N, C-alpha and C positions, 0 to 999 in steps of 0.2 A: 744080849745086853740091852738095858733099858735106855730109851731115847732121852729120858729126862732123869737126872740123878736126884734132884731135890724133890721133885714131884713124881714119884714112881708110878702113881696111878694116872698121870696124864698120858694120853695116847696121841692126841691130835697135834700136828705141828702148828706153829704160830701162824696167825692169819696176816694177810698183806694190807689190811685196811686201817690199822691203828699205828700211826706214826706221826712224828713231828720233826721239823727241820729247824736247826738253830744256827744263827750267825750273829756276830757281834754280841754274844753273851745272852741272847734272847731268842725265844721261839718266834718264827715268822707266821703271821696270821694267814689262814685260809688256803694253805697248800693242799691240793686235792690229789696230786699225782707226783711220784718221784720216779724217774727212769732208773733202769737197772744199773747196779755197780758192776762193771765188766772190765776185766784186765786180760790182755793177751800178751804172750811172749813170742817174739819172732824166732823162727827156726833158722839156725845157721847150719848149712849143709857143707860138708867137706869130705875129701877122701885123699888118701895118699897114693902115689903111683903104684906101689906094690900091693895095694889092697885088692880084694876081689871086686867085681863090678857092683859094689854096694856103696851107698853113701853113709857116712856117719853123720849124726845130728847132735847138736848141742843148743842150749838156750842162748838166745841173744838179747836184744833190747826189750824192755817192757813198755807196753802202751796201755794207758788207761783211757777208756771211752768217755766222751762227754756225757753229762747227766742232765736230763731235762727236768725242770720243775714247772708244774702247772698249778694255776689257781684261778678262781673266779675273779672277774674284774670288780674292783671296789675303789674307794678313795685312797686306800693305803698305797704309798709310793715306793715301798721297799725294792721291788723289782726294777722299777724305772731309775731310781736313784743309783742303784749299783750299776745298771747297764750304762748310764750316762758317765760313769767314771772311766769307761773304756772308750766311749766316743760321745762327746757332748757337742752337738751341732752349734749351739750359740756361744761357745766358750771363746772363740777367736783363734787365730793362727798360732800354733804351738802350744795351745792349752787344751786341746781336745781330749787328751788322755791324762787322767790323774795318776801319774806314775807312783806316787807315794802310797796310795791305798786302793788300787783297783783290784788287788787280790785279797781273798778272804779264805780262811779255813771254815768249813761248816761241819755240823754234826747232824747225823740222821739217827734218831732214836726210834726204836720199834717197841711197842707195848703189847702185852697179852690182853685178853678179853676183860680182865679186871682192872686195866689201866696201869699195871706195873711195868716198869722198863725192863725188857728182857734182852735187848740187843742194842749196840750203839756202834756206829761207824764214824770215824774221823776222815774227812776228805780234805786234802791239803792243796793250798795255793790255787783256789778256784778263781776264774774270772768269766765274765759274761761274753760269749762269742755270738750269741743270737738273742734278740729280744723281740717278742711279739706283743705289742701293746693291746691290740684288739684283734679278734678273729674276724672272719668273713661275717658281715652283718646280713641277716636274712629275715625280712618281715614275715615270711611264711613259715619260719622255723619255730620250734618250741624247745629252746635250749638256753643254757647258761653261757654267758660270754666268758671265755677262757683266755687268759694271757699266759705266756710261758717265756722262760729263759733257758738257754743252753749253757751249762757250765763246763768249760774246759778245766782239767785238773791235772795235777802232777802226782796223783796217787792217793790211796786210801788204805786204812787198816781198821780192823775190828778193835774196839776197846775191851780188852779182856778183863778189866776191872768190873765190868757190868756182868754180874753172874746171875744164874737162874734164881728167881725169887721163890719164896715159899708162897704158894697161891692160897688165897683164903678159901675156907669152906664155909658154906652157909647152912645154918641150922634152921630147920622148918619150925615156924611158930606152933605152939601147942595150944 
């Protein structure tokens, strides 16, 4: 069976370096890394008294792992503003958490090499459980300063309305 139905001549799977993250209806600038989307289901073990000495297993509760987003440090405040909705030091007693809007649904879009959207995932009810404003600073290093947020979430699903696009073919100039 062909791996790609629309582009039968495509052999290679999609790359992991063309993606964008969207929240509040717009793409967030400068995100360089997105952690894996991972779900695990607890195993419920049981047996009846008359069963042989074997356990039966059935699915239990689902758990969605936190997702980490990394980006280079700039003047953009998107990460910090969202993190401050969960804990804002200067807000005063009782106002540290913005209960009204500390959760967001986000979208992760994946693109092919031609820049066409090929996959999209919706992640539900995210909130920032960890915020790193600055990394370790090192005068002897040669690196980009990276900040990150860790997003707790209550589940994700693939957007099946995003289908395999017809990939463009390029004609050599004559």
